[in-house]
N, C-alpha and C positions, 0 to 999 in steps of 0.2 A: 718404615715403622714410625709411628708417632707416639711419643711418651708424654702424657699429661701429668705433670708433677705438681703436687700441692706444696705451697710455701707457707710456713707458719708465720706468726707475727714477729718472730725473731729474725726473719729473713733468711739469709744464706746459712746462718748457724742452726736453723731448724731442719736442714736437709740431711738425709742419711748418706753414708758413703756410696751406696749404689746410685742414688740420685745424682750425686756429684760426678760420678764416673760417666753417667749417661749424658750429663750436660757437657762435660769435657770432650766427649766423643761425638757430639752432635754436629751436623752440618748446618742446622738452622735452629735459632733460639727465638721463641715468640712469647709474648705476654704483655702485661701492662708496663708502663714506664718505670714504676717503682720496683718491680721485680727485675726488669732488664738491667736497672742500675746496679744491682747486686753483683753483676758479672761484667765489669768494664773491660776485662781482658779477653772476652770471648772473640775468637777469630773468624767464625763462620758468619752466615747471613743472619740478619735480625729483622723481625717484623713486630711492630708495636701494635697492641690492641687498643685502638682508640676509635670512638665513634661506633659504627655498626659492626656487628660480628660477621656479617656476610662478607664484607671486604677482607677481613682478616682470614677467613676460611678460603677465599679465592686466592689470596697470596700464598697460603700454605699449600693449596692444591697445585699452584704453579711451580712451587719448589719441587714437589714430588714428581711432576711431569718432567721438569728439567733434569732431574736425577735419573731419568731412564724409565719412568713409569712407576706406579705405586708398588708393583711387585718386585721392582729391581732397584730400589733405593739403596745406594752404597752407604751413605751416611744418614742416619736417622734424624728426625726432627724432634725437638723438645718444646712443649708449650708449658709455661709456668702459670699457675693459677693460685688464688688465695685459698688456703686451708684444704678443704675437701672439694676437689673439682666437680664431683657429682652431686653436691648439695647446692642446687640452684647455680651451678657453675658452668663453665664453658665445655666441660667434658661431654655433656649430653649432646651438644650440637656437633662436636667433632665426631662422635660415634655415629650419629645420624648421617653425617656427610660422607665419612670414609669407611664405615662398617666396623663391626666389633673385632674381626681378626687383625685389622690394621692398627688398633689402638690399645695401649696399656695405660691404666690409670694408677698412679702412685699417690695415695692420699696423705695428708698431714692432719694435724689437729685443726678442726674446723673453727671458724669464727664463733659459731654457736657454742661449742664447748668452751672456748676462751671466755665468752660472755658469762656463761653460767658459773664458771670458776671465779670470775670477778665478783659476782653478786652473791656467791656462796649459797646457791639454791640448787636443789636436785633437779635433774632432767626427767624424772619419772613422769610418764604421761604426756610427754612433750609433743606438740604439733609444730611444724615449721612451715611458714608460708612466706610468700614474697610479693611485694608491690613493685619490685624493681623492673623497670622497662615496660610495665603495662602489658596489655594483650594477653591472649590465652588464659583469661581468668585471673591474671596476675596483677591487675589494677586494684584500686581501692575497693570497688564493689565485690570483686572475687575474694579479696582478703577478708573483708568483713563477714562474708558468708562462711568462710572456713574457720574464722576465729570463734564464731558463736558456738557455744556448747563445750568448748575445750577449757580445761582448767589452767593450762600453762602453754604459752605460745611464744615462739621466736619469730620475729618479722624482719625480713630484709627490706630496707627502704632505699630510696634514691633521692636525687636532688629535687625532683618534682613531687613525688609522693613522700613527703617528709614525715617525721614522727608527729608533728603538730597536726598535719592534715589527717593522718591516720586516727589520731585521738578524736578529732572533730567528727569523722565518719562513724566511729564507734559510738560516740555520744548521741549522734543523730539517729542511730539504729536502736537506741535504748540499752546499750551494753556499757553501762557506766561502772560496773562493779569489778574493775581490774586495778591492780597496782602495776605501775609501769616503771621499767628500768630502761634507760637509754645508755648504751655502752658506745662511747664516741672515740674514734681514732685509736682503737686498740693496738698497742705495740708501737705507736707513733708519738711524736712530740705532741703535747697537748691532750694526751689521753685523759678521759673524764668519765665518771660513772654518775649519772643523774637518776633520781627516783622520785616518784610522786604520784598523785592521782591523775586520771585522764583529763580532768578539767584543768589541772595545772599544766599537763603536757600540751594541751591544745594551745597554750600561749607561750610555749618554750621554743626557742630557736636552737636547734642542735647542730653541732659541727659535723661535717661530712668527712669520711664515711662513718656510718653508725649502724647499729642493730638494736631493735627494740625487743625487750622481754616483757610479756604480759602475764600476770599471775592473778587468778580470780581471788577476790576476798569479799567477805560480807555476804549479803543476801543475793541470791540469784534473781534474775528477772521474773516478774509475775506479780499479781496483786497481793497486797498484804494479807496474811493469814491463810494463803493457799500454798500448800506444800507440793512440790513436784513429785511425780510418780517415781522417776529416777532423776539424778542430778540434771537440772536444767530442762527437764521435759514435763510439761503439763498436758494431760489429755483427759477428756471427759469431764471438763470443769462445769460447774453450774452456770446457767445462763447469766446470772448476775455478775460473773467474773468478767464479762465483756461489756464494753461500752457500745450500746446498740440502740440509738434513738429511733431507728426505723422499725425495730421489733423483728427484723429478719435475722434471727440467730437459730442455728440448728440445735435441737434438744440434745443434751449430753449423751443420752442412751443411743440416739440415732447417730450422733457423731462417732461414738465408739464403734458402732457397726460398720459405718462407712470406712473408717480408718483401717479396720481389720481387713476389709475386702479390697482395699487399694494396694495392699502388699508393699508398703513403703519400707525403705531401708536407707542407710547412709549413701549419699551420692545420687539418689534417684531424682527425677524431674516429674512433677505433677502439674497438670492443668486443673484448676478449680474454676469452673465456668458458672457464672451466676453466684459469686462468692458472698453476697450479702454483706454482713459486717466482718466476715473473715474468720469465724470461729474454726471452721474446718481447715482453712488455709494455714492459720497460725499453728494449730496442733500438728498438722501434717508436716509443716516446715521444721518443727522441733524434732520430729521423728526421722526426717531424711537429711538432716545436716551432715555434710556440707552441700547437699543437693539443693534444689531450688523448687519453689512453688510459685507458679504464675497464676495470680488471682485475677480473674476477668470479671469486671462489673461495669454495668452501663450507667448507673446512677451516681452522679458526682458526690452526693452526701454519703453514700455507702463507701465510695472509694476512700474518702477521708477517714471513715470508721475503720476500714481495713488497715490503713497506715497507722492509725492511732493504736489499735490493738496489737499490731506487729511490734511496735515500739515498746509497748508495755511488757511484752513477754520476751523481748530480745530476739524475736524471730527475724533476724536481719536477712534471711534468705527468702523472704516473701517479696516477689516482684509484682506490682499492681499494674494492670493494663485497663485503662478506662475506655470502654467501647462496647458496641453491640455485637454479640456473636451471632452468626459465624464469621461475619466480615472481618472482625478484628483479630482473628486467629492466625492469619497469614503472617509468616515471618517469625513466629514463636519457636523456641527450641523444641525439638521433637520430644514428646513425653514418654515416660515409662509407665504412666498411669493417667487416667482422665476421670474427673468427677464432674458430673453435670448436676448442679444443685438448683438450677433455674433455667429458664428458657421459654417456658410457656408454649405458645403455638410454634415457636421456632425449634423446639427440642429435637425433632427428627433431623432437620438440616444441620443443627449443631453436632449431633452425634455422627452424622455422615462425614462432616469436615474433620472432626476429631479422629474418627476411625482411620482416615487416610494417613494421618501423621503418626498415629500410635504405633509403637514398636510391636513387632510380632510377639505373640505369647503373653501380652500384657493386658491388664484389666481396664475396662471402661465401666464406671459405676454411675447409675442414674437414681436420683431420689424422686420418687413419684408421689405426689399428694393426690392428684386427680386420676380418675379412671382413664381419661384420655391419654395422659402421659404414660401411665402403666402400659396401656395397649400399644402405644407408639414404640415404646422401648422393646416390648416383647416381639412385636412385628419386625422391628429393625434387626434384632439379633437372629431371629428365626430365618428371615430372608437371606441372610448372609452365611448361615450355617455355623454361627458361633455357638460355643458352649455357653449356656446362661442359666441363671437361677434368680429367684426372688425371695427376699426375706421381708416379711411384714412386721412392723414394730408398732404395737399399740401400748401407749403409756398412760397410766392414770396417776394422778397426784392427789394428796390430801388437801382438802380445802375446808376451812372452818366456817360454819354457818350456825348462828344462834347457840354458840358454845359447844357445838358438836362437830366432829370431824367426819367428812364424807369424801368419797373418791370422785374426782372429776376427770373424765377421759379427755385426752388430747387427740388431735387428728391422727389417724393411722398413716404411717409412712411406709411406702413400699420401696425397699432398696433393691434395685435390679442390677445385677452384675453380669457382664458378658466378657468373654476372653477372646481376643483376636487370635485367630489360628496362626500357628507357626508357618512362616512363609508369607503370610499376609495377603495372599491373592484375593481371598474372599472379602477382606476388609477394604479393598480398594474400590469397590463398586459403589 
């Protein structure tokens, strides 16, 4: 049996009587050097967690095998971890390696709880992310995507992804409106609590180990005078809200229709192919945080417009791919939804490539301005046996002429939505 025991910032004094009995009766004690030092008189085997976790788990596995196999261990193993071992701690990896029946977790007060107690702020609505160790979406890019849209966030850092690097990444993504607290060396010599703006944090050198608390303050991202529909989310905004020198911006009425048919939600991944200046990509990104929107655009000037608009709205989860579809679609993360807003003569081949990667049961939406694109989309879905429908949107706006107002019609847009069948066999052709 493996007991993963959380150790609070008071060290040995934070442990319950049961935890102490388990440590006293263990045949192996593992953990970081600081935690092992709390038990200088321990008589069994010791393994120190330093460097990679895999080597530590291999040593733990070897102990279990020497003790007669995992099911016949005479003396159990104890692994010491900081605070709550299941909050971005080692317990998750131990359970993955040895299985739930073999592991018991005994948590303590987490570092996140200690940090909030120090700054005297409520944990209500808290999101917890990590940049520790990178990989699996836990590097800076993944953290910025998860932070966007939350009011209060705790961030685990490391020596590479420091608080100052985190601050610079947030500022680059247009997410300046946070108050930052850095809780350094909690419970250790040199404990310090620092607070300030992200701009100040970007120049601050924090002591390690530390945890960063972010709390939103002031105006949320977005143009002046434009109020979000819900906190942090702008959808259906006027064309003038976007910086679009090329003029390729989807009308707000069409944008709303497209977004409703894409069935977006938190954590979903969207491909926006032919993204123009990024109006659909930005609003979709705000709806699916902490998911991601991959905005594909071939024109370099429009690529810069997408990036600029994403920064203005704090849509840090927009990832821009510069290239010509369908060739540039290889290697992109599998989408939960696809929007084809451009493509021209290549629309059919773009749809075919996207359909192969689209998850079963998910929507593929095409905006058709021309009869040719409408016909191509209808034929594409029909040949594959997909459920599909068309919504035509005709918008007229007032225009003043000689002191009088008249209605001027814009081009009719046909929004074609198909749904990939469950099982996906038809979509692979």
